[in-house]
C-alpha positions as CSV (number, residue, x, y, z in Angstrom):
1,X,-259.3,182.9,56.2
2,X,-259.0,181.3,59.6
3,X,-261.8,181.8,62.1
4,X,-261.6,181.5,65.9
5,X,-262.2,177.8,65.9
6,X,-259.5,177.2,63.3
7,X,-257.1,179.1,65.5
8,X,-258.1,177.2,68.6
9,X,-257.6,173.9,66.9
10,X,-254.2,174.9,65.7
11,X,-253.2,176.1,69.2
12,X,-254.6,172.8,70.6
13,X,-252.4,170.7,68.3
14,X,-249.4,172.8,69.2
15,X,-249.9,171.8,72.7
16,X,-250.5,168.1,72.0
17,X,-250.2,167.1,68.3
18,X,-251.7,163.6,69.0
19,X,-254.6,164.7,71.2
20,X,-257.8,162.9,70.2
21,X,-260.4,164.9,68.4
22,X,-262.8,163.9,71.1
23,X,-260.7,165.5,73.8
24,X,-260.0,168.6,71.8
25,X,-263.8,168.9,71.1
26,X,-264.6,168.6,74.8
27,X,-262.1,171.4,75.7
28,X,-263.4,173.6,72.9
29,X,-267.1,172.7,73.6
30,X,-267.9,171.6,70.1
31,X,-268.6,168.2,68.6
32,X,-265.8,165.8,67.6
33,X,-267.2,165.7,64.1
34,X,-266.8,169.5,63.9
35,X,-263.1,169.2,64.9
36,X,-262.5,166.4,62.4
37,X,-264.0,168.4,59.6
38,X,-262.0,171.5,60.5
39,X,-258.8,169.5,60.7
40,X,-259.4,168.0,57.2
41,X,-260.3,171.4,55.8
42,X,-257.1,172.8,57.1
43,X,-255.1,169.9,55.6
44,X,-256.7,170.4,52.3
45,X,-256.8,174.1,51.9
46,X,-253.8,175.3,54.0
47,X,-251.6,172.1,53.8
48,X,-251.8,172.1,57.6
49,X,-249.8,169.3,59.1
50,X,-248.8,167.9,62.5
51,X,-245.2,166.7,62.5
52,X,-243.2,164.6,65.0
53,X,-239.7,165.9,65.3
54,X,-236.7,164.2,67.0
55,X,-234.7,166.4,69.3
56,X,-231.3,166.5,67.7
57,X,-229.4,166.8,70.9
58,X,-231.0,163.7,72.5
59,X,-230.9,161.6,69.3
60,X,-227.1,162.1,68.7
61,X,-227.2,164.9,66.1
62,X,-226.1,168.5,65.7
63,X,-227.6,171.1,63.4
64,X,-225.9,173.5,61.1
65,X,-227.3,176.6,59.4
66,X,-225.7,176.9,56.0
67,X,-225.6,180.1,53.9
68,X,-224.6,179.3,50.3
69,X,-224.3,181.7,47.4
70,X,-224.5,180.9,43.7
71,X,-224.9,182.8,40.5
72,X,-228.5,184.0,39.8
73,X,-229.0,181.5,37.1
74,X,-228.0,178.5,39.2
75,X,-229.1,179.4,42.8
76,X,-232.4,177.6,42.3
77,X,-230.6,174.5,41.1
78,X,-228.5,174.7,44.2
79,X,-231.6,174.9,46.4
80,X,-233.2,171.9,44.7
81,X,-230.0,169.9,45.2
82,X,-230.2,170.5,48.9
83,X,-233.9,169.8,49.0
84,X,-233.3,166.3,47.6
85,X,-231.0,165.4,50.6
86,X,-232.6,163.6,53.6
87,X,-230.4,165.4,56.1
88,X,-231.6,168.9,55.2
89,X,-234.7,170.9,56.2
90,X,-235.9,174.5,55.9
91,X,-234.4,175.2,52.5
92,X,-234.9,178.9,51.6
93,X,-234.1,181.0,48.6
94,X,-233.3,184.4,50.1
95,X,-231.9,187.9,49.4
96,X,-231.7,188.8,45.8
97,X,-232.3,185.2,44.7
98,X,-228.6,184.3,44.8
99,X,-228.4,182.9,48.4
100,X,-229.7,179.6,49.7
101,X,-230.2,179.0,53.5
102,X,-230.7,175.5,54.8
103,X,-230.6,173.6,58.0
104,X,-228.3,170.5,57.9
105,X,-228.4,167.7,60.6
106,X,-225.3,165.6,61.1
107,X,-224.3,162.9,63.5
108,X,-222.8,164.3,66.7
109,X,-219.1,164.6,66.5
110,X,-218.8,164.9,62.8
111,X,-217.8,168.5,63.1
112,X,-217.0,168.8,59.4
113,X,-220.2,167.1,58.1
114,X,-221.2,170.2,56.2
115,X,-217.9,170.2,54.2
116,X,-218.7,166.6,53.1
117,X,-222.1,167.8,51.9
118,X,-220.5,170.6,49.8
119,X,-218.2,168.1,48.1
120,X,-221.3,166.1,47.1
121,X,-223.0,169.0,45.4
122,X,-222.8,168.9,41.6
123,X,-220.4,171.4,40.0
124,X,-223.3,172.7,37.9
125,X,-224.8,174.6,40.9
126,X,-222.1,177.2,40.6
127,X,-221.4,177.6,44.3
128,X,-219.5,180.8,45.0
129,X,-219.5,181.3,48.7
130,X,-220.3,179.3,51.9
131,X,-220.7,180.0,55.6
132,X,-221.7,177.5,58.2
133,X,-223.2,178.3,61.6
134,X,-223.7,175.6,64.2
135,X,-227.1,176.0,66.0
136,X,-226.2,176.1,69.7
137,X,-229.5,177.0,71.4
138,X,-233.0,177.9,70.2
139,X,-234.9,180.4,72.3
140,X,-238.1,180.1,70.2
141,X,-238.9,177.8,67.4
142,X,-238.8,174.0,67.4
143,X,-240.4,173.2,70.8
144,X,-241.7,176.7,71.3
145,X,-244.2,177.9,68.7
146,X,-244.6,181.3,67.1
147,X,-246.8,183.3,69.5
148,X,-249.2,184.3,66.7
149,X,-250.0,180.6,66.0
150,X,-250.6,179.7,69.6
151,X,-252.6,182.5,71.2
152,X,-256.2,181.3,70.9
153,X,-256.9,179.2,74.0
154,X,-257.5,180.3,77.6
155,X,-255.1,179.2,80.3
156,X,-257.7,176.7,81.5
157,X,-258.1,175.2,78.1
158,X,-254.3,174.9,77.8
159,X,-254.1,173.1,81.1
160,X,-256.8,170.7,80.1
161,X,-254.9,169.8,76.9
162,X,-251.6,169.5,78.6
163,X,-253.2,167.0,80.9
164,X,-253.3,164.5,78.1
165,X,-249.6,164.6,77.4
166,X,-247.1,162.1,78.9
167,X,-246.1,163.6,82.3
168,X,-242.4,163.9,81.6
169,X,-243.1,166.4,78.8
170,X,-244.9,169.0,80.9
171,X,-242.3,170.2,83.2
172,X,-239.1,169.5,81.4
173,X,-238.5,168.2,77.8
174,X,-235.2,166.6,78.8
175,X,-234.3,163.6,80.9
176,X,-232.5,164.3,84.2
177,X,-229.1,163.2,82.8
178,X,-229.5,164.9,79.5
179,X,-228.0,162.0,77.7
180,X,-228.6,160.9,74.1
181,X,-231.3,158.3,73.8
182,X,-230.3,155.0,72.3
183,X,-232.5,154.4,69.2
184,X,-233.2,151.1,67.4
185,X,-233.9,150.8,63.7
186,X,-237.6,150.5,64.7
187,X,-237.4,153.8,66.6
188,X,-236.0,155.5,63.5
189,X,-238.8,154.0,61.4
190,X,-241.3,155.3,64.0
191,X,-239.8,158.8,63.9
192,X,-239.7,158.9,60.1
193,X,-243.4,158.0,60.0
194,X,-244.2,160.7,62.5
195,X,-242.1,163.3,60.7
196,X,-244.3,162.7,57.6
197,X,-247.5,162.8,59.7
198,X,-247.5,163.3,63.4
199,X,-251.0,162.0,63.7
200,X,-250.4,158.6,62.0
201,X,-252.5,156.0,63.8
202,X,-251.0,153.5,66.2
203,X,-252.0,150.7,63.9
204,X,-250.1,152.2,61.0
205,X,-247.1,152.9,63.2
206,X,-247.2,149.3,64.3
207,X,-247.2,148.1,60.6
208,X,-244.2,150.4,59.9
209,X,-242.1,149.4,62.9
210,X,-243.1,145.7,63.2
211,X,-244.1,146.3,66.8
212,X,-247.5,145.5,68.3
213,X,-249.9,148.5,68.8
214,X,-249.3,148.3,72.6
215,X,-245.5,148.4,72.2
216,X,-245.8,151.4,69.8
217,X,-247.9,153.3,72.4
218,X,-245.5,152.5,75.2
219,X,-242.4,153.5,73.2
220,X,-244.0,156.7,71.8
221,X,-244.9,157.7,75.4
222,X,-241.4,157.0,76.5
223,X,-239.8,159.0,73.7
224,X,-242.1,161.9,74.5
225,X,-241.5,161.7,78.2
226,X,-237.7,161.9,77.8
227,X,-238.0,164.6,75.2
228,X,-236.5,162.6,72.3
229,X,-239.5,163.5,70.2
230,X,-241.9,166.4,70.2
231,X,-244.7,167.6,68.0
232,X,-245.1,170.8,66.0
233,X,-247.4,172.1,63.3
234,X,-246.9,173.4,59.8
235,X,-249.1,176.1,58.3
236,X,-248.8,179.0,55.9
237,X,-247.8,181.9,58.2
238,X,-249.6,184.3,55.8
239,X,-252.9,183.0,57.2
240,X,-251.8,184.2,60.6
241,X,-250.5,187.6,59.5
242,X,-247.0,186.6,58.4
243,X,-247.0,187.3,54.7
244,X,-243.6,189.0,54.7
245,X,-240.8,186.7,55.7
246,X,-237.3,187.8,56.5
247,X,-234.2,186.2,58.1
248,X,-232.3,188.4,60.5
249,X,-228.6,187.9,61.1
250,X,-227.4,189.8,64.2
251,X,-224.1,190.2,66.1
252,X,-224.4,190.7,69.9
253,X,-221.6,190.9,72.4
254,X,-221.4,187.6,74.4
255,X,-222.2,189.3,77.7
256,X,-225.6,190.5,76.4
257,X,-226.4,187.5,74.1
258,X,-228.8,185.6,76.5
259,X,-230.5,188.8,77.5
260,X,-231.1,190.0,74.0
261,X,-232.2,186.6,72.7
262,X,-234.7,186.2,75.6
263,X,-236.1,189.6,74.9
264,X,-236.5,188.9,71.2
265,X,-238.2,185.6,71.9
266,X,-241.1,187.6,73.4
267,X,-241.6,189.6,70.2
268,X,-244.8,188.6,68.3
269,X,-243.0,189.2,65.0
270,X,-240.4,186.5,65.5
271,X,-241.1,182.8,64.9
272,X,-237.5,181.6,65.4
273,X,-234.6,182.9,67.5
274,X,-231.4,181.0,68.0
275,X,-227.8,181.4,69.1
276,X,-225.2,180.3,66.5
277,X,-221.5,180.2,66.0
278,X,-219.9,182.7,63.6
279,X,-219.6,186.5,63.5
280,X,-223.4,186.8,63.4
281,X,-224.1,184.9,66.5
282,X,-227.9,185.4,66.7
283,X,-230.4,184.5,63.9
284,X,-234.1,185.1,63.8
285,X,-237.0,184.6,61.4
286,X,-239.4,187.5,61.3
287,X,-243.0,187.2,60.0
288,X,-244.8,190.4,59.4
289,X,-248.1,191.4,57.7
290,X,-246.4,193.5,55.0
291,X,-243.3,195.6,54.3
292,X,-244.7,198.5,56.3
293,X,-245.1,196.3,59.3
294,X,-241.6,194.9,58.8
295,X,-240.2,198.5,58.7
296,X,-242.0,199.4,61.9
297,X,-240.6,196.3,63.6
298,X,-237.1,196.9,62.5
299,X,-237.1,200.5,63.6
300,X,-239.3,200.4,66.7
301,X,-238.9,196.8,67.7
302,X,-235.4,195.7,67.0
303,X,-234.3,199.3,67.0
304,X,-234.9,199.6,70.8
305,X,-232.5,196.7,71.5
306,X,-229.3,198.7,71.7
307,X,-227.1,195.7,72.4
308,X,-227.5,194.5,68.8
309,X,-224.3,195.7,67.2
310,X,-225.0,194.7,63.6
311,X,-228.1,193.6,61.7
312,X,-228.5,192.0,58.3
313,X,-231.9,191.4,56.7
314,X,-232.5,188.7,54.1
315,X,-236.0,188.5,52.6
316,X,-237.2,184.9,52.1
317,X,-238.3,184.7,48.5
318,X,-239.3,181.0,48.5
319,X,-239.5,178.1,50.8
320,X,-238.5,174.9,49.0
321,X,-238.5,172.5,51.9
322,X,-240.0,172.5,55.4
323,X,-239.3,169.9,58.1
324,X,-238.5,167.1,55.8
325,X,-241.3,168.1,53.4
326,X,-240.6,169.2,49.9
327,X,-242.8,172.1,48.9
328,X,-244.4,172.4,45.5
329,X,-243.3,175.0,43.0
330,X,-246.2,177.2,44.1
331,X,-245.9,179.2,47.3
332,X,-245.8,176.7,50.2
333,X,-248.2,176.5,53.0
334,X,-246.4,175.7,56.3
335,X,-245.8,177.1,59.7
336,X,-242.6,178.9,58.8
337,X,-239.6,179.6,61.1
């Protein structure tokens, strides 16, 4: 179980994934050794991880949410085939065990990138149906954490931690011109290393990129300032009261879409809310304590949002891949979306 200090550390690393343990310790009024021990314990027993993520819009990519259906005996093979791809993340086995949901990232302008992926899947996976939804805008998730994983610090503590971040990240995550950032091969190597471990030392990043430590620090600060990279955490949501995981597919009239999505983004039960293309133009990831809590949320939470015209629920049976991380065959520990 997580105690108050564990939750405070998780919240702190949401705010600044690369904040030093000394600074976090000062803000939380404990010793740096205590923070270091707690961090290592979370890594060992909860597979806690800080990840550095490129912003797809600023690094020349677009994201697709794929829903693929296969026969019950081949759906898991389909999911594993998607897991092995470098351009996928968040691979879920959902519904009755016949549907796989995955996020696919493709270079900007390759509008049919997802169809190329489907041609590359082995025939043995028994694919029977596909729908592709482009992710247009995330209201919560990615840059904005699940409220239940970032609710342990006071406003003063949050301000102190934000003071350590590059200034451009505080007010706006995007550069004024909102243009894609030109990335070099060394930039890609830097981002790949931070995706695996967002707290990789500057020395190790220098060895990976071929840059000097000083150049790594300057470039990383620059990428953070312009919003091309940000930091998130992964943790088992069950440790924070999210044992029951469900994807929600909703249809909302365009006139009410922004209002509904903004409202849902304030719900404690939702870790991800995004506007997509397709007949179900709003998708969310609900995390509830149990099925009774999910029932209460569906009836008394979502049920009060009358502008939602249709709602489909798809229980998440297994998470096979998180943000570039392949989960073990045992239930994964990560900060789910």
